[in-house]
C-alpha positions as CSV (number, residue, x, y, z in Angstrom):
1,M,48.5,-18.3,67.0
2,T,51.6,-20.3,68.1
3,R,53.7,-17.1,68.2
4,N,51.1,-15.5,70.5
5,K,51.3,-18.5,72.8
6,L,55.1,-18.3,72.9
7,A,55.0,-14.6,73.4
8,A,52.6,-15.0,76.3
9,A,54.9,-17.6,77.9
10,A,57.8,-15.2,77.5
11,A,55.8,-12.4,79.1
12,L,55.4,-14.6,82.2
13,S,59.1,-14.8,82.6
14,L,59.5,-11.1,82.7
15,S,58.1,-11.1,86.2
16,A,41.4,-3.5,83.3
17,L,44.0,-1.5,85.5
18,Y,43.5,2.1,86.4
19,L,45.8,4.4,88.3
20,A,43.7,6.0,91.0
21,A,45.3,9.3,90.4
22,C,45.2,12.3,88.2
23,S,41.7,12.8,87.2
24,P,41.6,12.4,83.4
25,A,32.2,-28.2,94.7
26,F,31.5,-30.1,96.5
27,S,28.8,-32.7,96.6
28,I,26.7,-33.9,99.6
29,G,26.5,-37.6,100.0
30,Q,27.1,-40.5,102.4
31,R,30.3,-40.2,104.3
32,E,32.3,-42.4,106.6
33,P,32.3,-41.2,110.3
34,A,35.3,-39.0,110.8
35,T,37.3,-38.1,113.9
36,A,36.0,-34.9,115.4
37,L,38.2,-31.9,115.0
38,P,38.8,-29.4,117.8
39,V,36.2,-26.7,117.9
40,R,37.7,-23.2,117.2
41,Q,36.9,-20.7,119.8
42,P,34.7,-17.8,118.5
43,V,36.5,-14.6,117.5
44,Q,36.2,-12.1,120.3
45,V,33.7,-9.4,119.4
46,P,33.8,-5.9,120.9
47,E,31.3,-5.3,123.7
48,S,29.7,-2.5,121.7
49,L,29.7,-1.0,118.2
50,E,30.1,2.3,120.0
51,Q,33.7,1.3,120.9
52,I,34.4,0.7,117.2
53,Q,32.9,4.0,116.3
54,Y,35.1,5.9,118.8
55,S,38.1,4.0,117.5
56,F,37.4,5.1,113.9
57,R,36.9,8.7,115.1
58,G,40.2,8.7,116.8
59,V,42.0,7.4,113.8
60,A,40.4,9.9,111.5
61,E,41.3,12.8,113.9
62,A,44.9,11.6,114.0
63,V,45.4,11.0,110.3
64,L,43.4,13.7,108.4
65,P,46.0,16.4,109.3
66,V,48.9,14.5,107.8
67,V,47.2,13.7,104.5
68,V,47.4,16.5,101.9
69,E,45.8,17.3,98.6
70,I,48.2,17.7,95.7
71,N,47.1,19.7,92.6
72,T,49.4,19.7,89.6
73,E,49.8,21.3,86.2
74,E,51.6,19.8,83.3
75,V,52.4,21.8,80.2
76,V,51.5,19.6,77.2
77,A,52.5,20.4,73.7
78,Q,50.0,19.6,70.9
79,R,50.1,20.2,67.2
80,G,47.0,21.7,65.6
81,P,46.1,23.7,62.5
82,R,46.7,27.4,62.3
83,F,43.2,28.4,61.1
84,Q,41.6,31.7,61.8
85,S,38.2,30.6,60.7
86,P,36.6,27.3,59.4
87,W,36.9,28.7,55.8
88,D,40.7,28.8,56.0
89,F,41.0,25.1,55.5
90,F,39.5,25.4,52.0
91,F,40.6,28.8,50.9
92,G,43.6,29.7,53.2
93,N,47.3,29.0,52.8
94,P,48.0,25.2,52.4
95,E,50.9,25.6,54.8
96,N,48.5,26.3,57.6
97,R,47.2,22.8,57.3
98,Q,50.5,21.5,58.6
99,G,49.6,23.0,61.9
100,Q,51.7,24.4,64.7
101,E,52.7,23.2,68.1
102,R,50.7,24.8,70.9
103,E,50.9,24.4,74.6
104,F,48.1,23.9,77.1
105,R,48.0,23.2,80.8
106,Q,46.7,19.8,81.9
107,P,45.5,19.8,85.6
108,G,46.0,16.8,87.8
109,L,44.8,15.7,91.3
110,G,46.2,13.4,93.9
111,S,47.0,13.0,97.6
112,G,50.2,12.8,99.7
113,V,51.4,12.0,103.2
114,L,53.5,14.3,105.4
115,V,56.4,12.0,106.4
116,E,59.5,14.1,107.3
117,R,60.8,17.5,108.3
118,E,64.2,19.2,108.2
119,G,64.2,22.8,109.4
120,N,61.6,24.6,107.4
121,K,61.4,21.9,104.7
122,V,58.5,19.5,104.9
123,Y,58.6,16.3,102.8
124,V,55.5,14.7,101.3
125,L,55.4,11.1,100.1
126,T,53.1,10.5,97.1
127,N,52.9,8.6,93.8
128,N,55.2,9.2,90.9
129,H,52.3,9.2,88.5
130,V,50.8,12.1,90.5
131,V,53.8,14.4,90.3
132,G,56.5,12.8,88.2
133,S,55.8,14.9,85.0
134,A,54.2,18.0,86.7
135,D,55.5,21.4,85.9
136,K,53.7,23.0,88.8
137,I,52.8,21.4,92.2
138,N,50.5,22.8,94.8
139,V,50.2,21.3,98.3
140,R,46.9,21.9,100.2
141,L,46.8,21.0,103.9
142,H,43.8,19.7,105.8
143,D,43.2,23.2,107.2
144,E,43.1,24.6,103.7
145,R,46.5,26.3,103.8
146,E,48.4,26.0,100.5
147,F,52.0,25.8,99.6
148,S,54.0,25.7,96.4
149,G,55.7,22.3,96.2
150,K,58.8,20.9,94.3
151,L,59.6,17.4,93.3
152,V,62.7,16.2,95.1
153,A,63.1,12.9,93.3
154,A,60.9,10.0,92.1
155,D,61.1,6.2,92.2
156,P,59.2,5.0,89.1
157,R,60.0,1.4,89.8
158,R,57.7,1.6,92.8
159,D,55.6,4.5,91.6
160,L,56.6,6.7,94.5
161,A,57.9,10.2,94.8
162,V,58.9,12.8,97.4
163,V,57.7,16.5,97.2
164,V,59.0,19.3,99.4
165,F,57.5,22.6,100.5
166,E,58.7,25.1,103.1
167,T,57.0,26.6,106.1
168,R,58.0,27.8,109.6
169,E,54.8,26.6,111.1
170,Q,54.7,23.3,113.0
171,L,52.9,20.5,111.2
172,P,52.1,17.0,112.3
173,L,53.9,14.1,110.6
174,A,52.5,10.7,109.9
175,S,53.2,7.7,112.1
176,L,54.4,4.9,109.9
177,G,53.4,1.4,110.8
178,D,54.8,-2.1,110.0
179,S,53.1,-3.4,106.9
180,D,54.7,-6.8,107.4
181,R,52.4,-7.3,110.4
182,L,49.2,-6.9,108.4
183,A,46.9,-9.8,107.9
184,V,43.9,-10.5,105.7
185,G,40.8,-9.3,107.5
186,D,42.4,-6.4,109.3
187,L,40.3,-3.2,109.3
188,V,41.8,-0.3,107.5
189,L,40.9,3.2,106.5
190,A,41.8,4.9,103.2
191,V,42.4,8.7,103.4
192,G,42.7,11.0,100.5
193,N,41.0,13.4,98.1
194,P,38.9,11.4,95.6
195,F,37.5,13.5,92.8
196,G,38.7,16.6,94.7
197,F,36.5,15.9,97.8
198,E,39.2,16.8,100.3
199,S,39.9,14.8,103.5
200,T,37.7,11.8,102.6
201,V,37.9,8.7,104.9
202,T,36.6,5.3,103.7
203,M,36.7,2.0,105.6
204,G,37.4,-1.5,104.5
205,I,39.5,-4.6,105.2
206,I,42.7,-6.1,104.0
207,S,41.4,-8.3,101.2
208,A,44.7,-9.8,100.2
209,L,48.5,-9.3,100.6
210,G,51.4,-9.8,98.2
211,R,49.4,-8.9,95.1
212,R,51.4,-8.4,91.9
213,A,50.8,-6.2,88.9
214,D,51.3,-7.9,85.5
215,M,54.4,-7.1,83.6
216,G,53.7,-4.6,80.9
217,A,50.8,-3.1,82.9
218,S,50.8,0.7,83.5
219,V,51.6,0.3,87.2
220,A,54.9,-0.2,89.0
221,T,56.0,-3.8,89.2
222,L,59.0,-3.7,91.6
223,T,56.7,-4.0,94.6
224,D,53.9,-6.2,95.9
225,Y,50.6,-4.6,96.8
226,I,48.1,-4.6,99.6
227,Q,44.6,-5.2,98.3
228,T,41.7,-3.5,100.1
229,D,38.0,-3.0,99.5
230,A,38.1,0.4,101.2
231,A,36.8,2.8,98.5
232,I,39.7,4.3,96.4
233,N,38.9,6.5,93.5
234,P,40.8,8.9,91.2
235,G,42.4,11.6,93.4
236,N,43.2,9.0,96.2
237,S,46.6,8.2,94.7
238,G,49.4,9.0,97.1
239,G,47.0,9.0,100.1
240,A,47.3,6.9,103.2
241,L,46.0,3.4,104.0
242,V,46.0,3.3,107.8
243,N,45.4,0.7,110.5
244,L,43.3,1.2,113.6
245,R,46.3,2.6,115.5
246,G,46.4,5.5,113.1
247,E,49.6,4.3,111.5
248,V,50.2,4.5,107.8
249,V,50.6,1.0,106.4
250,G,50.3,1.7,102.7
251,I,50.3,4.4,100.0
252,N,47.1,4.1,97.9
253,T,48.2,3.7,94.3
254,W,45.8,2.1,91.8
255,I,42.5,0.3,91.3
256,A,41.2,-2.5,89.1
257,S,38.0,-1.3,87.5
258,Q,36.2,-1.4,84.2
259,T,34.8,2.1,84.8
260,G,37.7,4.0,86.3
261,S,35.9,4.3,89.6
262,N,35.9,2.2,92.8
263,S,34.9,-1.4,92.3
264,G,36.2,-2.7,95.6
265,L,39.6,-3.6,94.3
266,G,42.1,-1.0,95.5
267,F,45.8,-1.5,95.8
268,A,48.4,0.2,98.0
269,V,52.2,0.1,98.1
270,P,53.2,-1.4,101.5
271,I,54.8,1.3,103.7
272,N,57.8,-1.0,104.4
273,N,58.5,-0.9,100.6
274,A,58.3,2.9,100.7
275,R,60.7,3.4,103.6
276,K,63.8,2.8,101.4
277,T,62.5,5.2,98.8
278,V,62.1,8.0,101.3
279,S,65.4,7.2,103.0
280,D,67.4,7.2,99.7
281,I,65.8,10.3,98.4
282,L,66.4,12.3,101.5
283,S,70.0,11.1,102.0
284,K,71.2,10.7,98.4
285,G,68.7,12.7,96.3
286,K,67.8,9.5,94.3
287,V,66.9,5.9,94.8
288,E,69.5,3.3,94.5
289,Y,68.7,-0.4,93.9
290,G,71.0,-3.4,94.3
291,W,71.7,-5.3,91.1
292,L,72.4,-9.0,90.8
293,G,72.7,-9.2,87.0
294,V,70.4,-12.0,86.0
295,S,67.1,-12.5,84.2
296,I,64.8,-14.9,86.1
297,N,61.5,-16.7,86.1
298,N,59.4,-18.9,88.3
299,L,59.4,-22.7,87.6
300,D,55.8,-22.6,86.7
301,D,54.2,-25.9,85.8
302,R,52.5,-24.3,82.9
303,L,55.8,-23.3,81.3
304,F,58.0,-26.0,82.8
305,P,55.9,-29.1,83.3
306,G,58.1,-31.7,85.1
307,V,61.2,-29.4,85.3
308,R,61.1,-29.1,89.1
309,E,61.6,-32.8,89.3
310,Q,64.5,-32.7,86.8
311,F,66.3,-30.0,88.8
312,K,65.4,-31.6,92.1
313,V,64.0,-28.5,93.7
314,G,60.7,-30.0,94.8
315,D,58.2,-27.4,96.1
316,Q,60.9,-25.0,97.4
317,G,60.3,-21.4,96.6
318,G,62.9,-19.6,94.6
319,A,63.9,-18.0,91.3
320,F,65.1,-19.9,88.1
321,V,68.0,-18.2,86.4
322,L,67.5,-17.8,82.6
323,N,70.4,-15.6,81.7
324,V,73.4,-14.0,83.3
325,Y,75.0,-10.6,82.4
326,K,78.7,-11.0,81.7
327,G,80.7,-8.9,84.1
328,S,77.8,-8.6,86.6
329,P,77.9,-9.5,90.3
330,A,76.2,-12.8,89.5
331,F,78.7,-13.6,86.8
332,K,81.7,-12.8,89.0
333,A,80.2,-14.9,91.8
334,G,79.8,-17.9,89.5
335,V,76.0,-17.9,89.0
336,Q,75.0,-19.9,85.8
337,P,71.9,-20.1,83.6
338,G,69.8,-22.9,85.0
339,D,70.6,-22.2,88.6
340,Y,67.7,-22.1,91.1
341,V,68.2,-19.4,93.7
342,L,66.8,-20.2,97.1
343,S,67.9,-17.3,99.3
344,I,70.1,-14.2,99.4
345,G,71.3,-12.4,102.5
346,G,69.5,-14.9,104.7
347,Q,66.1,-14.1,103.2
348,T,64.4,-17.2,101.9
349,L,62.6,-16.6,98.6
350,R,59.0,-17.5,97.7
351,N,59.3,-16.7,94.0
352,A,61.2,-14.7,91.4
353,D,59.4,-11.5,92.1
354,Q,60.6,-11.6,95.7
355,L,64.2,-12.0,94.6
356,T,63.9,-8.8,92.5
357,Q,62.5,-7.0,95.5
358,V,65.0,-8.3,98.0
359,V,68.0,-7.5,95.8
360,G,66.6,-4.0,95.2
361,N,66.5,-3.4,98.9
362,L,70.0,-4.7,99.7
363,A,72.9,-2.2,99.8
364,A,75.3,-2.2,96.9
365,G,79.0,-2.8,97.6
366,K,78.3,-5.3,100.4
367,D,78.8,-9.1,100.4
368,Y,75.8,-11.4,100.7
369,E,75.4,-15.2,100.9
370,L,73.6,-16.6,97.9
371,K,72.1,-20.1,98.3
372,L,71.0,-22.1,95.2
373,M,70.5,-25.4,93.6
374,R,72.6,-26.4,90.7
375,G,72.1,-29.7,88.8
376,G,70.1,-31.0,91.8
377,S,72.7,-30.2,94.4
378,P,72.9,-27.3,96.9
379,L,75.5,-24.6,96.5
380,T,76.4,-21.5,98.4
381,L,78.2,-18.5,96.8
382,S,79.3,-15.1,98.1
383,I,78.1,-12.2,96.0
384,R,78.8,-8.5,96.1
385,L,75.9,-6.5,94.7
386,A,76.3,-3.5,92.4
387,I,74.1,-0.4,91.9
388,R,71.4,-1.0,89.4
389,E,71.6,1.2,86.3
390,E,68.7,2.8,84.5
391,E,66.4,0.7,82.2
392,K,67.8,2.1,79.0
393,E,71.4,1.5,80.1
394,L,70.5,-2.1,81.0
395,A,68.9,-2.7,77.6
396,A,72.1,-1.5,76.0
397,Q,73.9,-4.3,77.9
398,N,71.9,-7.1,76.2
399,K,75.0,-7.9,74.2
400,N,76.4,-9.2,77.4
401,L,73.3,-11.2,78.4
402,W,74.3,-14.9,78.2
403,P,72.8,-16.8,76.4
404,G,70.0,-14.3,75.8
405,L,67.1,-16.7,75.4
406,F,64.3,-18.3,77.3
407,V,63.7,-22.0,76.7
408,G,60.6,-23.9,77.8
409,V,59.1,-27.4,77.5
410,L,57.9,-28.6,74.1
411,T,54.4,-29.6,75.1
412,D,52.1,-31.8,73.0
413,D,50.0,-28.8,72.2
414,L,53.0,-26.9,70.9
415,R,54.2,-29.9,69.0
416,K,50.8,-30.2,67.2
417,E,50.7,-26.5,66.4
418,L,54.2,-26.5,65.0
419,K,53.5,-29.8,63.2
420,L,56.6,-31.4,64.5
421,A,57.3,-35.1,64.2
422,D,57.1,-37.2,67.4
423,K,60.9,-37.9,67.1
424,V,61.7,-34.2,67.6
425,R,62.8,-33.9,71.2
426,G,64.2,-30.9,73.0
427,P,63.4,-27.6,74.7
428,I,61.7,-24.9,72.7
429,I,62.9,-21.3,72.5
430,T,60.1,-19.1,73.6
431,A,61.9,-15.8,73.6
432,V,65.2,-14.2,72.4
433,W,66.5,-11.0,73.9
434,E,67.2,-8.3,71.4
435,N,70.9,-7.7,70.7
436,S,71.9,-10.6,72.9
437,P,74.4,-13.4,71.7
438,A,71.4,-15.6,70.9
439,A,69.8,-12.8,68.7
440,V,73.1,-12.0,67.0
441,A,73.6,-15.7,66.2
442,G,70.2,-15.9,64.6
443,L,68.2,-18.0,67.0
444,K,64.4,-17.5,66.7
445,Q,61.3,-18.0,68.8
446,G,59.9,-21.4,68.0
447,D,63.3,-23.1,67.4
448,V,63.6,-26.5,69.1
449,V,67.1,-27.3,70.5
450,L,68.1,-30.8,69.5
451,K,71.8,-30.9,70.4
452,V,74.3,-28.8,72.2
453,N,77.9,-29.5,70.9
454,D,76.8,-32.9,69.4
455,T,75.1,-34.0,72.6
456,E,71.3,-34.6,72.5
457,V,69.4,-32.4,75.0
458,P,65.8,-33.8,75.2
459,S,65.0,-31.8,78.3
460,V,65.4,-28.3,79.8
461,F,67.7,-29.7,82.5
462,E,70.0,-31.4,80.0
463,F,70.1,-28.2,77.8
464,Y,71.5,-26.2,80.7
465,Q,73.9,-28.9,81.8
466,E,75.5,-29.0,78.3
467,L,75.4,-25.2,77.9
468,N,77.3,-24.6,81.1
469,A,79.7,-27.4,80.4
470,A,80.9,-25.8,77.2
471,K,84.2,-24.0,77.8
472,K,84.1,-22.0,74.5
473,D,81.6,-21.3,71.8
474,V,78.5,-23.5,71.5
475,M,77.1,-25.2,68.5
476,L,73.4,-25.7,68.5
477,R,71.5,-28.1,66.2
478,L,67.9,-26.9,65.9
479,Q,64.7,-28.0,64.4
480,R,63.3,-24.9,62.6
481,E,59.9,-25.7,61.1
482,D,60.6,-28.6,58.6
483,N,64.4,-28.1,58.6
484,E,67.4,-28.9,60.8
485,V,69.9,-26.0,61.1
486,V,73.2,-25.6,63.0
487,I,74.0,-22.3,64.6
488,G,77.1,-21.2,66.5
489,L,76.6,-19.3,69.7
490,V,79.5,-17.1,70.8
491,K,80.1,-17.5,74.5
């Protein structure tokens, strides 16, 4: 039970979903008189519903020709028995029961948006989960013409991809809007091919902005999402979410549903997040992300009750640094575990997720101003970002992740579950990164840090103060269940 709670807490630090893609109190009582507030003016209503109707017609006419249907085939290998008849299982060669590998073609369906053209080459923006593993791609236009497509490159971290096909004929391209100008309540249309019903248009509003997918979910997490109640279903993935000017403001990507069909909770990648993907793929053939070299978290009161006051960050948005990769841009610039990043490149941060997004969009090899809080005092550093490596290559660098752990507050609930005496004071280790210095040293989830180099550290703040003050290796005195242990941490 305790391990599950600690694991859940750790999962939060690593800042029923369906991909909409390939088919598979108040009380009333006596009140004191209050000062009257200014009366808001009524929202202006169009003179007639007919005006709205003509507006929708115009948008549909403009957008339908730039949204395509994408049909895919993926060759899937499956092992099955080599039986000629049902009796073979009982009377045939036993070796046949081992089975053999057979291939079959798995069809898929999605949508895409015509976004760019170079000569005879026409580029289509869609979702990675629509075409990323496809062996065959077919692009079908609104007028039913069909072309053989090819994957140019994919951006799995945002679940985006670009497909190309060739034609000499002139085709319209989508007009891309500014998703940063969207507001909750804006009317939008979703255009795509749900369940294979080509060129379908549905209407809704912007229900929310800045939605996040949970870490570990089967959808991309390096982007926020536009939430809409416009009907989105399997086959809509990669299609357009457009405003009333006919501009594409999002790429429809996934839905939240218990049935796999529309439940009024659809999510689209903001088009401003997709611009870099398209630009990088067309200019470099791949997507490059900036890399800072830290693991981060939000100073959430559930995990860090009272810690904001200790670090004197108040209610400022930002990202709390848990670990720093040795040799990374952050390490070279002097960033330390326990720092609280406020802004980078002039962009003020709301939370840890935004830092990941902002850094990903910044160009590698350039210098940026990094503003942070350290030990309750403001500090400004200059940092030069590097190009982010692939996930598997980053995982291999865990040996350089200092210190390689995540500490939280030892709450009364955890103290009771761990059956720790009241005198035990210190931050509790809620996660240890595999192959990191902390893991190699033998630190474990559930350990309580009592001392760092013979200095008591009753709080998260004091833990990081002493950890960063150490010039060489660090000696940690820990409470592990009923025992005290001392472990050396190689810096």
